[in-house]
N, C-alpha and C positions, 0 to 999 in steps of 0.2 A: 170693761172696767166701770163705765158710767152707770150701768144698770144697778150697781150697788151703792150709788150715792144717795144720800137722804132725800134729795129733791125728787129723784126717780122712784124711790120707794114709797114716799108719802104723798106725792102728787103724780100718780101713775099716768094721768092724762098727758104728761110731757112725752110719753112714748108715742101718743097719737100725733103729736106735733112733728116727730122725727121725719117720717116719710113726706109729710106735707111741706116742711121747710127744706129738706134735702131736695124735694121735687121742684122747689122754686128755682134752682139752678137750671132745670129743664125749661121752666116757664119763662125765665128772664135772661139769665146769662147765656144759655145756649141759643136762644132766639136772637139775642143781641149779637153773639158770635156769628150765627148764620146770616143775619141781616148785613152785618159789616163785611163778612167774607164775600157775599154776593156783590155788595157795593164796590169793594176793592177789586174784585175780578172783572167787573164791567166798567171800571174806570171812573167811579163817582167819588173817589177819595184821592185823586191825583194831585190837586193843588192844595196848599196849606189852608186856604179859606174854606174849601169844600170839606177838608178833613176836620177842621175845628168845628164847623157847623154840625157835621155828623156826630162828633164826639159829645158836644154839649147837649144836643137834642136827645140823643140816645141815653146818656147818663141820667138826665132829668126824668126821662120816661120810665126807666127801670126803678128809680127811687119812688115814683108815684105808685107803680105796680107793686113793688115790694111792700110798701107800707100798707096798702089796701089789702093785699092778699095775706100778709102776715096777720092783720087784724081779723080777717075772715077765717083764717086757719085756726086762730085761738078760739073763736066762737064755735067752730066745728068740733074742736077738741073738747070743749066744755060740754057741748050737747052729747057727743058720742060717749063721753065719760059718765055723764049724768044718767042717760037712759038705762044702761044695764045695771048700774049700782043703785040708782034711786035716791042718792043724796047729793046736795049741791052746796058748795062752799064759795061764798063771794070772794074771800081772800085768795083762794086758789084760782078762781076765774080771772081776777085782776093780775095775779102773778103770771098766768099763762098768756094773757094779753100783752103785758109789758115785755115778757121774755120773747114772745113771737115777733112783735113789731120791731123791737131793738135788734134782734138777730137778723131778721129779713133785711132791714135797712143797712146795717153795717156790712153784712156779707155781700149785699148787692153792690155797695160802694167799692169795697176792696176788689171783688171779682170783676166788676165792670172795668176798673182801671187796668187790671192784669190783662183782660181780654183785648182791650184797645192796644196795649203794648205788644201783645203776641201777634195781633193781626198786622200792625204796622211793621213789626220786625220780620214777619213771614214774607210780606210783600217786598221788603228791601233785599231779602235773601233769595228771592225767586221761588219760594215754596207756596203751594196752594194752601191758603188759610183754612179752607174747608176741612182739610185732613188733620190740622193741628189744633185749631182754636176750640172746636167743640169738645174733644176729649179732655183738653186741659181745663176747660170750664167745668166739665162734669166731675173730674177727679178732685181738683182743688176745691170745687164747690162743696162736695161732701165733707172734706176734711175741715175747711174753714167754718162751714155752717154748724157742723156737729160740735166743734170746739167752742164756738161762740154761744150756741144754745145752752150747752152744759154749764159753761162759765157764768153766763148772764143769769140763767135760772137759779143756779146755786147761790150766786151773790144776792139776788132778789129774795130768795127763800130765807136767807140768813137775816135780811132786813125786816122780814114780816113781823118778827117778835117785838123788836124795839122801835122801828120806824115804819109803821104801816103805810104812811103817806108816800113813801118813795115809789112804790109800784104804780099807783095811778098817775103820779107826776111824770114818770118815764114814758108811760103810754101817751099822755097828753102832749108831751114835748115833740115826739116824732110825728104825731097826727097834725100838730100845729104847723109843721114844716111843709105839709102837702101843697098849700096854695102856691108857694114859691116854685116848686118843681113843676106844677101844672102850667104856670105862666111861661117858664123856660121851654118846656116841651111843646107848647102851642106855637111858639115862634118858628119852629122848623117844620116845613111842609111834610117831610118824610115821616116824622114822629107824630105830627098832629093827627094823621089818619089812624095810626095805631092807638093813640090816646083815646080816640072815640070808639073805634071798632075792635080793639084787641083784647077786650075784657073777657069775652065769652070763653075762649080756650083756656085762659089763665085760671079763671074761677072754677070751671068744670074740672080742669086738671087737678086743682087743689082738692076738690071734693073727692075725686077718684083716689088720690094719694092718701087722703084722710081715712078712707075705707081700708086701705093697706095698713095704715097706722093702727086702726082698730084691731085688725087681725094680729099685728105685732104685739099690741098691748095685752090682748087676751091670751096669746100664746106664751109670751115671755113671763107673764104674771104667774103661770103654772111652773113650779120648781122643776118639773120633769122636762120642760122644754126651754130652760134658761139658756142653753147652748145656742139657740137660734139667733140671739142678739148680735153675735160677732159676725155671722154670715150674711145678715140682711143687707147692710150697706154695700157689701161686696157684690152680691148677686144683682142687686138693683143698680149699682153703679156701673158694672160691666155692661149689663143689658142696655141701660140708658146711653152710655158712651157710644156703643156700636150702632144703635139705631139712629142716634143724632147725627153721626158722621154720614150715614147713608141718606138720611132725609136732607141734610145740608147739601150733599153732592147732587142728588136728584134735582133739588130746587135750583141750584146754580146751573145745572145742565139745561133745565127748562128756561131759565132767565136768558141764557145765551141766544135762544131762538125767538124771543119776543117778550110780550107782557102777559100777565095772568089773564086767562080767558080767551086769548087769541088762538085760533086754530092754526096748527102747523104740522110738520111731519112728526113732531113729538106730541101729537094730540093725546089727551088722556084716555087711558083704557078704562072701560066700564068696571071690570073686576078681573085682574090678571090671574092667569092660572099659575099654580106653584112652579110649573116647569118654566114659564117665561120669566118668573121672578129670579129663579136660582140657576137655570140651566141653559139660557139663551146666550148668544154671542154679544149681546148688548153690553155697553160699558158699565151700566148700573147693575146688571146681573153679575158681571165679573166681580164688581166691588162687593156685592152681597155675599158671593161665595167666599171671598177673602175674609170678610168680617166674620162670617159664620165659623170659618176654620180657626179664627183667633180665640174662640170661646174656651176650648179645652186647654191649650197651653197657658192662656191667661189665668184661668181659674186654678190650674195646678200650681202656678207660681204663688198665687194668693193663699191657697190651702197650705202649701209648704211654709210660707211666711207666718201664717197664723199658728201652725203647729210648732215651728221653731221658737216663736216668741211665747209659747204656752198661753196663747190667748183663748178665751172662751172656755166652755165646759164640755167639749165634745172630743172624744178620741177619734182620730181619723182612721177608721177601719176601712177595708176594701168595700164592704157593702154600703157604708156611708158615702164614700167617694162616688160610687156608681149612682146612687140615688141623687146626690147633689149635682153631678154632671148632667144627669138626665133632665133634672129640673132646669138647669142653666141653658142647656141646648134647646129645650122645648121653648123656653122663654124667648130666646133670641130668634129662633125660627119663626115664631108667631109674630114677633115685633117687626122683623125685616119684611115679612109678607104684608103686614098691615101698612107699613111705611110706603111700600111700592104702590099699593092701592090708594092710600090717603093723600099722598103728595100729588099724584096725577088727578085725583078726584077734586081736590081743592083748587088746583090750577084751572081745571075746566069750569069750576064754579066762580071764577074771577076772584079767588082769594089768594093772597101771597103765602105760599107754604112756609117761607122763612118765619113768618109771624104766627102762623096758626097750627102747623103740624107737630113741631117738637114738643110743646106742652102736653098735647094728648098722648104722644108716643112715650115720653118719659114717665108720665103718670100711669099709663097702662103697664109700662115696664115695672114700676113699683108695685102695682096691684098684682100682676101676674107672678112676678118674682117672689113677693112675700107669700102669696097664696100657695104657690107650688112648693116653696121651702117649708111652710107650715105643714102642708100635706105630707111631704117627705119625712119630716120629723115624727108625725103621727103614725105613718106606716111603719117606720123603723121601730117605734115604740111597740106597736102591735105585734111585729114579727119577732120581737125579743132582743133587738139590738139596743140594750139600755145601758147607758154609761153609769158606772158607779160614782163618777165625779160630777155628774150633772147636778147643778144647783148648789155646789159646794160654796 
């Protein structure tokens, strides 16, 4: 629906922001969920004082990260949009900046509060937060972020004509709040370390997601492939959900045996074989198999929902479903294998996987998912599966 709004038609760089900002939930909310799940599981949130300290420090930290990454994502969108087209509009650049920063900030605030509620509730009900918090962060993250991005960018686009000063004012307001969040995050020992060292994965992940956004922008701009827009959040969301659960579980499993960098019986493997990742009797291998088996039924539910709501511009033929499922299975297979290697490798390098692995994994999920989906649409077009309703 949103791809037909004026702001998406005339400021097509907003498409580049979509995977970058949806990816923020992987960079921030899912790492927050993973961090707090581990803290809850190893007893660091048992007293009200510890709980309050964890909440304030972590909330301030994700506001800092959201504002900075939202700003950088808008710069990346402007550059990626400017290079192929060769024309630059300062009004559009400021619109992208204001939309991106405001969306990132508000989405992180809302999702952060939901995550904390889910993790505290899970602990009280005796459920492992690792299995619950990250999927909720991922799915709600997509919905809330996309709704906010479209609403804010549409509102700011309307203001461009009569009140051009609104866009830079919105941008300046959220950036001016940064020092407050930095001071609060610095006071907490757990978040102080991430405040200094946690930028590399978040920024690299944003750049990887922006490349996925460029693929989306180039593909959806072609009327023959307009149908891809409705499937992109689904394939990226499912892949990101499943790999985040696995990374969070492996990380908690490793934390149970000590601190990052310590050698133990769960010592990191140099590069696991696919057999050990998917077919061993290890607890993490079993969860990888379960997560991989969720792909087909999960996607069938989404495809049926999209079809019954008459969403998008693609008729669900058998050949389309085969290509789509192949892309989805391949994406999750690659991600689960990379997760097994990456979490153990980071642990061996004295890096906490809760803070570092999920941004890379969800960003790779965005890039691989968007790339495989675009490839599937191109192959389907070449072999003659062309919808008469595409681009209507």
